[in-house]
PALUM-630153 format. One record per atom (N, C-alpha, C, O): residue number from 1; x, y, z; residue in three letters. Coordinates in Angstrom, 2 decimals. Layout:
rec pos:NUM | u:X | v:Y | w:Z | code:ALA
...
END
This chain:
rec pos:1 | u:0.83 | v:-1.20 | w:0.00 | code:MET
rec pos:1 | u:0.00 | v:0.00 | w:0.00 | code:MET
rec pos:1 | u:0.87 | v:1.26 | w:0.00 | code:MET
rec pos:1 | u:0.62 | v:2.19 | w:-0.77 | code:MET
rec pos:2 | u:1.88 | v:1.28 | w:0.85 | code:PHE
rec pos:2 | u:2.77 | v:2.44 | w:0.92 | code:PHE
rec pos:2 | u:3.51 | v:2.63 | w:-0.40 | code:PHE
rec pos:2 | u:3.73 | v:3.75 | w:-0.85 | code:PHE
rec pos:3 | u:3.88 | v:1.52 | w:-1.02 | code:LYS
rec pos:3 | u:4.58 | v:1.57 | w:-2.31 | code:LYS
rec pos:3 | u:3.67 | v:2.22 | w:-3.38 | code:LYS
rec pos:3 | u:4.15 | v:3.02 | w:-4.18 | code:LYS
rec pos:4 | u:2.40 | v:1.87 | w:-3.39 | code:ASN
rec pos:4 | u:1.46 | v:2.45 | w:-4.34 | code:ASN
rec pos:4 | u:1.27 | v:3.95 | w:-4.11 | code:ASN
rec pos:4 | u:1.14 | v:4.72 | w:-5.05 | code:ASN
rec pos:5 | u:1.26 | v:4.34 | w:-2.85 | code:LEU
rec pos:5 | u:1.12 | v:5.75 | w:-2.51 | code:LEU
rec pos:5 | u:2.32 | v:6.55 | w:-3.02 | code:LEU
rec pos:5 | u:2.15 | v:7.63 | w:-3.59 | code:LEU
rec pos:6 | u:3.51 | v:6.03 | w:-2.81 | code:ILE
rec pos:6 | u:4.72 | v:6.69 | w:-3.29 | code:ILE
rec pos:6 | u:4.71 | v:6.77 | w:-4.82 | code:ILE
rec pos:6 | u:5.05 | v:7.81 | w:-5.39 | code:ILE
rec pos:7 | u:4.33 | v:5.68 | w:-5.47 | code:LEU
rec pos:7 | u:4.26 | v:5.66 | w:-6.93 | code:LEU
rec pos:7 | u:3.27 | v:6.71 | w:-7.45 | code:LEU
rec pos:7 | u:3.56 | v:7.42 | w:-8.41 | code:LEU
rec pos:8 | u:2.12 | v:6.80 | w:-6.81 | code:ALA
rec pos:8 | u:1.11 | v:7.78 | w:-7.21 | code:ALA
rec pos:8 | u:1.63 | v:9.20 | w:-7.01 | code:ALA
rec pos:8 | u:1.39 | v:10.07 | w:-7.85 | code:ALA
rec pos:9 | u:2.33 | v:9.44 | w:-5.92 | code:LEU
rec pos:9 | u:2.88 | v:10.76 | w:-5.64 | code:LEU
rec pos:9 | u:3.94 | v:11.14 | w:-6.68 | code:LEU
rec pos:9 | u:3.94 | v:12.26 | w:-7.18 | code:LEU
rec pos:10 | u:4.82 | v:10.21 | w:-7.01 | code:VAL
rec pos:10 | u:5.85 | v:10.48 | w:-8.02 | code:VAL
rec pos:10 | u:5.21 | v:10.77 | w:-9.37 | code:VAL
rec pos:10 | u:5.63 | v:11.68 | w:-10.07 | code:VAL
rec pos:11 | u:4.20 | v:10.00 | w:-9.72 | code:LEU
rec pos:11 | u:3.51 | v:10.21 | w:-10.99 | code:LEU
rec pos:11 | u:2.83 | v:11.58 | w:-11.02 | code:LEU
rec pos:11 | u:2.92 | v:12.30 | w:-12.01 | code:LEU
rec pos:12 | u:2.16 | v:11.94 | w:-9.93 | code:ALA
rec pos:12 | u:1.48 | v:13.22 | w:-9.86 | code:ALA
rec pos:12 | u:2.48 | v:14.38 | w:-9.97 | code:ALA
rec pos:12 | u:2.20 | v:15.36 | w:-10.66 | code:ALA
rec pos:13 | u:3.61 | v:14.28 | w:-9.32 | code:LEU
rec pos:13 | u:4.62 | v:15.33 | w:-9.38 | code:LEU
rec pos:13 | u:5.21 | v:15.45 | w:-10.77 | code:LEU
rec pos:13 | u:5.48 | v:16.55 | w:-11.24 | code:LEU
rec pos:14 | u:5.43 | v:14.33 | w:-11.43 | code:SER
rec pos:14 | u:6.00 | v:14.39 | w:-12.77 | code:SER
rec pos:14 | u:5.01 | v:15.01 | w:-13.75 | code:SER
rec pos:14 | u:5.41 | v:15.75 | w:-14.65 | code:SER
rec pos:15 | u:3.73 | v:14.71 | w:-13.60 | code:LEU
rec pos:15 | u:2.72 | v:15.29 | w:-14.48 | code:LEU
rec pos:15 | u:2.56 | v:16.78 | w:-14.22 | code:LEU
rec pos:15 | u:2.39 | v:17.55 | w:-15.17 | code:LEU
rec pos:16 | u:2.61 | v:17.20 | w:-12.97 | code:SER
rec pos:16 | u:2.47 | v:18.63 | w:-12.67 | code:SER
rec pos:16 | u:3.66 | v:19.40 | w:-13.22 | code:SER
rec pos:16 | u:3.50 | v:20.55 | w:-13.62 | code:SER
rec pos:17 | u:4.83 | v:18.81 | w:-13.24 | code:GLY
rec pos:17 | u:6.00 | v:19.45 | w:-13.83 | code:GLY
rec pos:17 | u:5.82 | v:19.68 | w:-15.31 | code:GLY
rec pos:17 | u:6.24 | v:20.71 | w:-15.84 | code:GLY
rec pos:18 | u:5.20 | v:18.72 | w:-15.98 | code:THR
rec pos:18 | u:4.94 | v:18.85 | w:-17.40 | code:THR
rec pos:18 | u:3.96 | v:19.99 | w:-17.66 | code:THR
rec pos:18 | u:4.14 | v:20.76 | w:-18.59 | code:THR
rec pos:19 | u:2.93 | v:20.09 | w:-16.84 | code:VAL
rec pos:19 | u:1.94 | v:21.16 | w:-16.99 | code:VAL
rec pos:19 | u:2.58 | v:22.50 | w:-16.74 | code:VAL
rec pos:19 | u:2.33 | v:23.45 | w:-17.48 | code:VAL
rec pos:20 | u:3.40 | v:22.61 | w:-15.70 | code:LEU
rec pos:20 | u:4.06 | v:23.88 | w:-15.41 | code:LEU
rec pos:20 | u:4.99 | v:24.30 | w:-16.54 | code:LEU
rec pos:20 | u:5.07 | v:25.48 | w:-16.87 | code:LEU
rec pos:21 | u:5.68 | v:23.34 | w:-17.12 | code:ALA
rec pos:21 | u:6.57 | v:23.66 | w:-18.23 | code:ALA
rec pos:21 | u:5.78 | v:24.19 | w:-19.41 | code:ALA
rec pos:21 | u:6.21 | v:25.13 | w:-20.08 | code:ALA
rec pos:22 | u:4.63 | v:23.60 | w:-19.68 | code:ALA
rec pos:22 | u:3.79 | v:24.05 | w:-20.79 | code:ALA
rec pos:22 | u:3.25 | v:25.45 | w:-20.53 | code:ALA
rec pos:22 | u:3.16 | v:26.26 | w:-21.46 | code:ALA
rec pos:23 | u:2.88 | v:25.75 | w:-19.29 | code:GLU
rec pos:23 | u:2.34 | v:27.06 | w:-18.96 | code:GLU
rec pos:23 | u:3.40 | v:28.14 | w:-19.07 | code:GLU
rec pos:23 | u:3.07 | v:29.30 | w:-19.35 | code:GLU
rec pos:24 | u:4.66 | v:27.80 | w:-18.85 | code:ASN
rec pos:24 | u:5.73 | v:28.78 | w:-18.91 | code:ASN
rec pos:24 | u:6.37 | v:28.87 | w:-20.28 | code:ASN
rec pos:24 | u:7.26 | v:29.70 | w:-20.49 | code:ASN
rec pos:25 | u:5.94 | v:28.04 | w:-21.22 | code:ALA
rec pos:25 | u:6.51 | v:28.06 | w:-22.56 | code:ALA
rec pos:25 | u:6.06 | v:29.34 | w:-23.27 | code:ALA
rec pos:25 | u:4.90 | v:29.73 | w:-23.18 | code:ALA
rec pos:26 | u:6.98 | v:29.98 | w:-23.98 | code:PRO
rec pos:26 | u:6.61 | v:31.18 | w:-24.73 | code:PRO
rec pos:26 | u:5.58 | v:30.86 | w:-25.81 | code:PRO
rec pos:26 | u:5.53 | v:29.75 | w:-26.33 | code:PRO
rec pos:27 | u:4.77 | v:31.85 | w:-26.15 | code:VAL
rec pos:27 | u:3.75 | v:31.69 | w:-27.18 | code:VAL
rec pos:27 | u:3.93 | v:32.79 | w:-28.22 | code:VAL
rec pos:27 | u:4.17 | v:33.95 | w:-27.88 | code:VAL
rec pos:28 | u:3.82 | v:32.42 | w:-29.48 | code:ASP
rec pos:28 | u:3.95 | v:33.37 | w:-30.57 | code:ASP
rec pos:28 | u:2.60 | v:34.01 | w:-30.82 | code:ASP
rec pos:28 | u:1.68 | v:33.35 | w:-31.29 | code:ASP
rec pos:29 | u:2.47 | v:35.29 | w:-30.50 | code:VAL
rec pos:29 | u:1.18 | v:35.97 | w:-30.64 | code:VAL
rec pos:29 | u:0.80 | v:36.21 | w:-32.09 | code:VAL
rec pos:29 | u:-0.33 | v:36.60 | w:-32.38 | code:VAL
rec pos:30 | u:1.72 | v:35.98 | w:-33.01 | code:ASN
rec pos:30 | u:1.41 | v:36.13 | w:-34.43 | code:ASN
rec pos:30 | u:0.90 | v:34.85 | w:-35.08 | code:ASN
rec pos:30 | u:0.42 | v:34.88 | w:-36.21 | code:ASN
rec pos:31 | u:1.00 | v:33.73 | w:-34.38 | code:THR
rec pos:31 | u:0.56 | v:32.47 | w:-34.97 | code:THR
rec pos:31 | u:-0.35 | v:31.64 | w:-34.06 | code:THR
rec pos:31 | u:-1.03 | v:30.74 | w:-34.54 | code:THR
rec pos:32 | u:-0.36 | v:31.93 | w:-32.77 | code:ALA
rec pos:32 | u:-1.10 | v:31.12 | w:-31.82 | code:ALA
rec pos:32 | u:-2.61 | v:31.27 | w:-31.98 | code:ALA
rec pos:32 | u:-3.11 | v:32.31 | w:-32.40 | code:ALA
rec pos:33 | u:-3.30 | v:30.21 | w:-31.64 | code:THR
rec pos:33 | u:-4.76 | v:30.26 | w:-31.60 | code:THR
rec pos:33 | u:-5.20 | v:30.96 | w:-30.33 | code:THR
rec pos:33 | u:-4.40 | v:31.17 | w:-29.41 | code:THR
rec pos:34 | u:-6.46 | v:31.33 | w:-30.27 | code:ALA
rec pos:34 | u:-6.99 | v:31.96 | w:-29.06 | code:ALA
rec pos:34 | u:-6.84 | v:31.03 | w:-27.86 | code:ALA
rec pos:34 | u:-6.51 | v:31.47 | w:-26.77 | code:ALA
rec pos:35 | u:-7.08 | v:29.75 | w:-28.07 | code:GLU
rec pos:35 | u:-6.95 | v:28.78 | w:-26.98 | code:GLU
rec pos:35 | u:-5.51 | v:28.73 | w:-26.46 | code:GLU
rec pos:35 | u:-5.29 | v:28.71 | w:-25.25 | code:GLU
rec pos:36 | u:-4.55 | v:28.72 | w:-27.36 | code:GLN
rec pos:36 | u:-3.14 | v:28.69 | w:-26.95 | code:GLN
rec pos:36 | u:-2.76 | v:29.96 | w:-26.20 | code:GLN
rec pos:36 | u:-2.02 | v:29.90 | w:-25.21 | code:GLN
rec pos:37 | u:-3.25 | v:31.09 | w:-26.66 | code:LEU
rec pos:37 | u:-2.96 | v:32.36 | w:-25.98 | code:LEU
rec pos:37 | u:-3.55 | v:32.37 | w:-24.57 | code:LEU
rec pos:37 | u:-2.88 | v:32.78 | w:-23.62 | code:LEU
rec pos:38 | u:-4.79 | v:31.92 | w:-24.44 | code:ALA
rec pos:38 | u:-5.46 | v:31.91 | w:-23.15 | code:ALA
rec pos:38 | u:-4.74 | v:31.00 | w:-22.16 | code:ALA
rec pos:38 | u:-4.66 | v:31.30 | w:-20.97 | code:ALA
rec pos:39 | u:-4.21 | v:29.89 | w:-22.65 | code:GLU
rec pos:39 | u:-3.50 | v:28.95 | w:-21.78 | code:GLU
rec pos:39 | u:-2.13 | v:29.47 | w:-21.37 | code:GLU
rec pos:39 | u:-1.68 | v:29.21 | w:-20.25 | code:GLU
rec pos:40 | u:-1.47 | v:30.21 | w:-22.25 | code:ALA
rec pos:40 | u:-0.08 | v:30.59 | w:-22.01 | code:ALA
rec pos:40 | u:0.09 | v:31.92 | w:-21.29 | code:ALA
rec pos:40 | u:1.08 | v:32.12 | w:-20.59 | code:ALA
rec pos:41 | u:-0.85 | v:32.83 | w:-21.46 | code:LEU
rec pos:41 | u:-0.67 | v:34.18 | w:-20.94 | code:LEU
rec pos:41 | u:-1.44 | v:34.41 | w:-19.65 | code:LEU
rec pos:41 | u:-2.60 | v:34.04 | w:-19.53 | code:LEU
rec pos:42 | u:-0.78 | v:35.02 | w:-18.69 | code:VAL
rec pos:42 | u:-1.36 | v:35.34 | w:-17.40 | code:VAL
rec pos:42 | u:-2.32 | v:36.51 | w:-17.55 | code:VAL
rec pos:42 | u:-1.97 | v:37.53 | w:-18.14 | code:VAL
rec pos:43 | u:-3.53 | v:36.35 | w:-17.02 | code:GLY
rec pos:43 | u:-4.51 | v:37.43 | w:-17.08 | code:GLY
rec pos:43 | u:-5.23 | v:37.54 | w:-18.41 | code:GLY
rec pos:43 | u:-5.96 | v:38.51 | w:-18.64 | code:GLY
rec pos:44 | u:-5.02 | v:36.57 | w:-19.28 | code:VAL
rec pos:44 | u:-5.69 | v:36.56 | w:-20.58 | code:VAL
rec pos:44 | u:-6.57 | v:35.32 | w:-20.66 | code:VAL
rec pos:44 | u:-6.10 | v:34.19 | w:-20.72 | code:VAL
rec pos:45 | u:-7.87 | v:35.58 | w:-20.64 | code:GLY
rec pos:45 | u:-8.82 | v:34.49 | w:-20.77 | code:GLY
rec pos:45 | u:-9.23 | v:34.33 | w:-22.23 | code:GLY
rec pos:45 | u:-8.62 | v:34.90 | w:-23.12 | code:GLY
rec pos:46 | u:-10.25 | v:33.54 | w:-22.44 | code:GLU
rec pos:46 | u:-10.69 | v:33.23 | w:-23.80 | code:GLU
rec pos:46 | u:-11.11 | v:34.47 | w:-24.58 | code:GLU
rec pos:46 | u:-10.77 | v:34.61 | w:-25.75 | code:GLU
rec pos:47 | u:-11.87 | v:35.39 | w:-23.95 | code:SER
rec pos:47 | u:-12.35 | v:36.56 | w:-24.69 | code:SER
rec pos:47 | u:-11.22 | v:37.50 | w:-25.08 | code:SER
rec pos:47 | u:-11.21 | v:38.03 | w:-26.19 | code:SER
rec pos:48 | u:-10.25 | v:37.73 | w:-24.18 | code:LYS
rec pos:48 | u:-9.11 | v:38.58 | w:-24.53 | code:LYS
rec pos:48 | u:-8.24 | v:37.91 | w:-25.58 | code:LYS
rec pos:48 | u:-7.72 | v:38.58 | w:-26.48 | code:LYS
rec pos:49 | u:-8.09 | v:36.60 | w:-25.48 | code:ALA
rec pos:49 | u:-7.30 | v:35.88 | w:-26.47 | code:ALA
rec pos:49 | u:-7.96 | v:35.97 | w:-27.85 | code:ALA
rec pos:49 | u:-7.27 | v:36.13 | w:-28.86 | code:ALA
rec pos:50 | u:-9.28 | v:35.86 | w:-27.88 | code:GLU
rec pos:50 | u:-10.00 | v:36.00 | w:-29.15 | code:GLU
rec pos:50 | u:-9.83 | v:37.42 | w:-29.70 | code:GLU
rec pos:50 | u:-9.75 | v:37.61 | w:-30.91 | code:GLU
rec pos:51 | u:-9.78 | v:38.41 | w:-28.81 | code:ALA
rec pos:51 | u:-9.58 | v:39.79 | w:-29.25 | code:ALA
rec pos:51 | u:-8.18 | v:39.97 | w:-29.85 | code:ALA
rec pos:51 | u:-8.01 | v:40.71 | w:-30.82 | code:ALA
rec pos:52 | u:-7.19 | v:39.30 | w:-29.28 | code:ILE
rec pos:52 | u:-5.83 | v:39.36 | w:-29.82 | code:ILE
rec pos:52 | u:-5.81 | v:38.79 | w:-31.24 | code:ILE
rec pos:52 | u:-5.24 | v:39.39 | w:-32.15 | code:ILE
rec pos:53 | u:-6.43 | v:37.64 | w:-31.42 | code:VAL
rec pos:53 | u:-6.47 | v:37.00 | w:-32.74 | code:VAL
rec pos:53 | u:-7.23 | v:37.88 | w:-33.74 | code:VAL
rec pos:53 | u:-6.78 | v:38.05 | w:-34.87 | code:VAL
rec pos:54 | u:-8.35 | v:38.44 | w:-33.32 | code:ALA
rec pos:54 | u:-9.14 | v:39.30 | w:-34.20 | code:ALA
rec pos:54 | u:-8.34 | v:40.54 | w:-34.61 | code:ALA
rec pos:54 | u:-8.34 | v:40.93 | w:-35.77 | code:ALA
rec pos:55 | u:-7.66 | v:41.14 | w:-33.65 | code:TYR
rec pos:55 | u:-6.83 | v:42.32 | w:-33.95 | code:TYR
rec pos:55 | u:-5.75 | v:41.96 | w:-34.96 | code:TYR
rec pos:55 | u:-5.51 | v:42.70 | w:-35.92 | code:TYR
rec pos:56 | u:-5.09 | v:40.82 | w:-34.73 | code:ARG
rec pos:56 | u:-4.02 | v:40.36 | w:-35.63 | code:ARG
rec pos:56 | u:-4.56 | v:40.13 | w:-37.04 | code:ARG
rec pos:56 | u:-3.90 | v:40.48 | w:-38.02 | code:ARG
rec pos:57 | u:-5.75 | v:39.54 | w:-37.14 | code:GLU
rec pos:57 | u:-6.33 | v:39.27 | w:-38.45 | code:GLU
rec pos:57 | u:-6.71 | v:40.57 | w:-39.18 | code:GLU
rec pos:57 | u:-6.62 | v:40.65 | w:-40.40 | code:GLU
rec pos:58 | u:-7.14 | v:41.57 | w:-38.43 | code:GLU
rec pos:58 | u:-7.54 | v:42.84 | w:-39.03 | code:GLU
rec pos:58 | u:-6.38 | v:43.77 | w:-39.35 | code:GLU
rec pos:58 | u:-6.44 | v:44.53 | w:-40.32 | code:GLU
rec pos:59 | u:-5.31 | v:43.71 | w:-38.55 | code:ASN
rec pos:59 | u:-4.22 | v:44.67 | w:-38.65 | code:ASN
rec pos:59 | u:-2.88 | v:44.08 | w:-39.06 | code:ASN
rec pos:59 | u:-1.90 | v:44.82 | w:-39.20 | code:ASN
rec pos:60 | u:-2.83 | v:42.80 | w:-39.25 | code:GLY
rec pos:60 | u:-1.56 | v:42.15 | w:-39.58 | code:GLY
rec pos:60 | u:-0.81 | v:41.75 | w:-38.32 | code:GLY
rec pos:60 | u:-1.27 | v:42.00 | w:-37.20 | code:GLY
rec pos:61 | u:0.34 | v:41.15 | w:-38.51 | code:PRO
rec pos:61 | u:1.10 | v:40.63 | w:-37.37 | code:PRO
rec pos:61 | u:1.63 | v:41.75 | w:-36.47 | code:PRO
rec pos:61 | u:1.87 | v:42.87 | w:-36.91 | code:PRO
rec pos:62 | u:1.80 | v:41.41 | w:-35.22 | code:PHE
rec pos:62 | u:2.39 | v:42.34 | w:-34.26 | code:PHE
rec pos:62 | u:3.88 | v:42.47 | w:-34.57 | code:PHE
rec pos:62 | u:4.56 | v:41.47 | w:-34.81 | code:PHE
rec pos:63 | u:4.38 | v:43.68 | w:-34.56 | code:ARG
rec pos:63 | u:5.80 | v:43.92 | w:-34.81 | code:ARG
rec pos:63 | u:6.57 | v:44.17 | w:-33.51 | code:ARG
rec pos:63 | u:7.79 | v:44.01 | w:-33.46 | code:ARG
rec pos:64 | u:5.86 | v:44.56 | w:-32.48 | code:HIS
rec pos:64 | u:6.47 | v:44.80 | w:-31.16 | code:HIS
rec pos:64 | u:5.48 | v:44.36 | w:-30.10 | code:HIS
rec pos:64 | u:4.27 | v:44.51 | w:-30.26 | code:HIS
rec pos:65 | u:6.00 | v:43.82 | w:-29.03 | code:ILE
rec pos:65 | u:5.15 | v:43.32 | w:-27.94 | code:ILE
rec pos:65 | u:4.20 | v:44.40 | w:-27.42 | code:ILE
rec pos:65 | u:3.05 | v:44.12 | w:-27.11 | code:ILE
rec pos:66 | u:4.70 | v:45.63 | w:-27.32 | code:ASP
rec pos:66 | u:3.87 | v:46.71 | w:-26.78 | code:ASP
rec pos:66 | u:2.65 | v:47.03 | w:-27.63 | code:ASP
rec pos:66 | u:1.72 | v:47.68 | w:-27.15 | code:ASP
rec pos:67 | u:2.62 | v:46.60 | w:-28.88 | code:GLU
rec pos:67 | u:1.45 | v:46.79 | w:-29.74 | code:GLU
rec pos:67 | u:0.21 | v:46.09 | w:-29.18 | code:GLU
rec pos:67 | u:-0.92 | v:46.44 | w:-29.53 | code:GLU
rec pos:68 | u:0.41 | v:45.13 | w:-28.33 | code:LEU
rec pos:68 | u:-0.72 | v:44.41 | w:-27.75 | code:LEU
rec pos:68 | u:-1.66 | v:45.32 | w:-26.96 | code:LEU
rec pos:68 | u:-2.82 | v:44.98 | w:-26.77 | code:LEU
rec pos:69 | u:-1.16 | v:46.47 | w:-26.51 | code:ILE
rec pos:69 | u:-2.05 | v:47.38 | w:-25.77 | code:ILE
rec pos:69 | u:-3.12 | v:47.98 | w:-26.67 | code:ILE
rec pos:69 | u:-4.09 | v:48.56 | w:-26.18 | code:ILE
rec pos:70 | u:-2.96 | v:47.84 | w:-27.98 | code:ASN
rec pos:70 | u:-3.98 | v:48.31 | w:-28.92 | code:ASN
rec pos:70 | u:-5.19 | v:47.37 | w:-28.97 | code:ASN
rec pos:70 | u:-6.22 | v:47.71 | w:-29.55 | code:ASN
rec pos:71 | u:-5.05 | v:46.21 | w:-28.37 | code:VAL
rec pos:71 | u:-6.14 | v:45.23 | w:-28.33 | code:VAL
rec pos:71 | u:-7.05 | v:45.58 | w:-27.16 | code:VAL
rec pos:71 | u:-6.58 | v:45.76 | w:-26.04 | code:VAL
rec pos:72 | u:-8.34 | v:45.67 | w:-27.43 | code:ARG
rec pos:72 | u:-9.29 | v:46.00 | w:-26.38 | code:ARG
rec pos:72 | u:-9.19 | v:44.99 | w:-25.23 | code:ARG
rec pos:72 | u:-9.25 | v:43.78 | w:-25.45 | code:ARG
rec pos:73 | u:-9.03 | v:45.50 | w:-24.02 | code:GLY
rec pos:73 | u:-8.95 | v:44.65 | w:-22.84 | code:GLY
rec pos:73 | u:-7.54 | v:44.29 | w:-22.42 | code:GLY
rec pos:73 | u:-7.33 | v:43.69 | w:-21.37 | code:GLY
rec pos:74 | u:-6.56 | v:44.66 | w:-23.24 | code:ILE
rec pos:74 | u:-5.16 | v:44.37 | w:-22.91 | code:ILE
rec pos:74 | u:-4.47 | v:45.68 | w:-22.56 | code:ILE
rec pos:74 | u:-4.41 | v:46.59 | w:-23.38 | code:ILE
rec pos:75 | u:-3.97 | v:45.76 | w:-21.34 | code:GLY
rec pos:75 | u:-3.26 | v:46.95 | w:-20.90 | code:GLY
rec pos:75 | u:-1.78 | v:46.68 | w:-20.72 | code:GLY
rec pos:75 | u:-1.32 | v:45.55 | w:-20.87 | code:GLY
rec pos:76 | u:-1.06 | v:47.72 | w:-20.40 | code:MET
rec pos:76 | u:0.39 | v:47.58 | w:-20.24 | code:MET
rec pos:76 | u:0.75 | v:46.62 | w:-19.10 | code:MET
rec pos:76 | u:1.76 | v:45.93 | w:-19.18 | code:MET
rec pos:77 | u:-0.06 | v:46.58 | w:-18.05 | code:ALA
rec pos:77 | u:0.22 | v:45.65 | w:-16.95 | code:ALA
rec pos:77 | u:0.17 | v:44.20 | w:-17.44 | code:ALA
rec pos:77 | u:1.01 | v:43.38 | w:-17.06 | code:ALA
rec pos:78 | u:-0.81 | v:43.89 | w:-18.27 | code:THR
rec pos:78 | u:-0.91 | v:42.53 | w:-18.82 | code:THR
rec pos:78 | u:0.29 | v:42.24 | w:-19.71 | code:THR
rec pos:78 | u:0.86 | v:41.15 | w:-19.64 | code:THR
rec pos:79 | u:0.67 | v:43.19 | w:-20.54 | code:VAL
rec pos:79 | u:1.83 | v:43.01 | w:-21.40 | code:VAL
rec pos:79 | u:3.08 | v:42.80 | w:-20.55 | code:VAL
rec pos:79 | u:3.86 | v:41.88 | w:-20.79 | code:VAL
rec pos:80 | u:3.29 | v:43.66 | w:-19.55 | code:ASP
rec pos:80 | u:4.46 | v:43.56 | w:-18.69 | code:ASP
rec pos:80 | u:4.51 | v:42.22 | w:-17.95 | code:ASP
rec pos:80 | u:5.57 | v:41.63 | w:-17.79 | code:ASP
rec pos:81 | u:3.35 | v:41.75 | w:-17.49 | code:ASN
rec pos:81 | u:3.30 | v:40.47 | w:-16.77 | code:ASN
rec pos:81 | u:3.60 | v:39.28 | w:-17.65 | code:ASN
rec pos:81 | u:3.86 | v:38.18 | w:-17.15 | code:ASN
rec pos:82 | u:3.56 | v:39.48 | w:-18.96 | code:ASN
rec pos:82 | u:3.74 | v:38.36 | w:-19.89 | code:ASN
rec pos:82 | u:4.94 | v:38.51 | w:-20.83 | code:ASN
rec pos:82 | u:5.09 | v:37.72 | w:-21.75 | code:ASN
rec pos:83 | u:5.77 | v:39.49 | w:-20.61 | code:ARG
rec pos:83 | u:6.89 | v:39.74 | w:-21.54 | code:ARG
rec pos:83 | u:7.74 | v:38.49 | w:-21.78 | code:ARG
rec pos:83 | u:8.17 | v:38.26 | w:-22.91 | code:ARG
rec pos:84 | u:7.97 | v:37.71 | w:-20.77 | code:GLU
rec pos:84 | u:8.81 | v:36.51 | w:-20.92 | code:GLU
rec pos:84 | u:8.06 | v:35.38 | w:-21.62 | code:GLU
rec pos:84 | u:8.68 | v:34.42 | w:-22.07 | code:GLU
rec pos:85 | u:6.76 | v:35.48 | w:-21.70 | code:ARG
rec pos:85 | u:5.94 | v:34.44 | w:-22.33 | code:ARG
rec pos:85 | u:5.60 | v:34.74 | w:-23.78 | code:ARG
rec pos:85 | u:5.18 | v:33.85 | w:-24.52 | code:ARG
rec pos:86 | u:5.78 | v:36.00 | w:-24.19 | code:ILE
rec pos:86 | u:5.35 | v:36.43 | w:-25.52 | code:ILE
rec pos:86 | u:6.52 | v:36.37 | w:-26.50 | code:ILE
rec pos:86 | u:7.62 | v:36.85 | w:-26.21 | code:ILE
rec pos:87 | u:6.26 | v:35.78 | w:-27.65 | code:ARG
rec pos:87 | u:7.20 | v:35.77 | w:-28.75 | code:ARG
rec pos:87 | u:6.52 | v:36.35 | w:-29.98 | code:ARG
rec pos:87 | u:5.31 | v:36.22 | w:-30.15 | code:ARG
rec pos:88 | u:7.31 | v:36.98 | w:-30.83 | code:LEU
rec pos:88 | u:6.81 | v:37.51 | w:-32.09 | code:LEU
rec pos:88 | u:7.50 | v:36.74 | w:-33.22 | code:LEU
rec pos:88 | u:8.71 | v:36.85 | w:-33.41 | code:LEU
rec pos:89 | u:6.71 | v:35.97 | w:-33.95 | code:GLY
rec pos:89 | u:7.27 | v:35.27 | w:-35.10 | code:GLY
rec pos:89 | u:7.60 | v:36.27 | w:-36.19 | code:GLY
rec pos:89 | u:7.35 | v:37.46 | w:-36.06 | code:GLY
rec pos:90 | u:8.17 | v:35.77 | w:-37.24 | code:MET
rec pos:90 | u:8.53 | v:36.62 | w:-38.36 | code:MET
rec pos:90 | u:7.30 | v:37.32 | w:-38.91 | code:MET
rec pos:90 | u:6.37 | v:36.68 | w:-39.38 | code:MET
rec pos:91 | u:7.31 | v:38.62 | w:-38.85 | code:ALA
rec pos:91 | u:6.19 | v:39.41 | w:-39.37 | code:ALA
rec pos:91 | u:6.50 | v:39.76 | w:-40.82 | code:ALA
rec pos:91 | u:7.40 | v:40.55 | w:-41.09 | code:ALA
rec pos:92 | u:5.77 | v:39.16 | w:-41.73 | code:ASP
rec pos:92 | u:5.99 | v:39.39 | w:-43.15 | code:ASP
rec pos:92 | u:5.24 | v:40.64 | w:-43.57 | code:ASP
rec pos:92 | u:4.01 | v:40.67 | w:-43.57 | code:ASP
rec pos:93 | u:5.99 | v:41.68 | w:-43.92 | code:ASP
rec pos:93 | u:5.36 | v:42.93 | w:-44.30 | code:ASP
rec pos:93 | u:5.17 | v:43.07 | w:-45.81 | code:ASP
rec pos:93 | u:4.71 | v:44.11 | w:-46.29 | code:ASP
rec pos:94 | u:5.53 | v:42.03 | w:-46.55 | code:GLY
rec pos:94 | u:5.34 | v:42.05 | w:-47.99 | code:GLY
rec pos:94 | u:6.43 | v:42.79 | w:-48.74 | code:GLY
rec pos:94 | u:6.35 | v:42.94 | w:-49.96 | code:GLY
rec pos:95 | u:7.46 | v:43.24 | w:-48.03 | code:ASN
rec pos:95 | u:8.55 | v:43.96 | w:-48.69 | code:ASN
rec pos:95 | u:9.77 | v:43.09 | w:-48.92 | code:ASN
rec pos:95 | u:10.89 | v:43.58 | w:-49.04 | code:ASN
rec pos:96 | u:9.53 | v:41.82 | w:-48.98 | code:GLY
rec pos:96 | u:10.57 | v:41.05 | w:-49.05 | code:GLY
rec pos:96 | u:11.34 | v:40.11 | w:-49.49 | code:GLY
rec pos:96 | u:12.43 | v:39.91 | w:-48.96 | code:GLY
END
């Protein structure tokens, strides 16, 4: 019985480590889905994530992280809290 308890504890800890690693993984705001954004960014739920995607689709890719404040519901505090989580993929401006 004690052996099973230890095994269950080790398994639970290893799985939680995997989840934490996924939550801390950077996300590309120029390619991520709303679901991926909501999972990866602190303080960004489904509706804000959908707003990020909608803004990107209407205005093109983000060229700087601070541009996210142009998205309704996203303020500088949210951007600052997520700087280490946000990545900007190659923004193709058509000049190239």
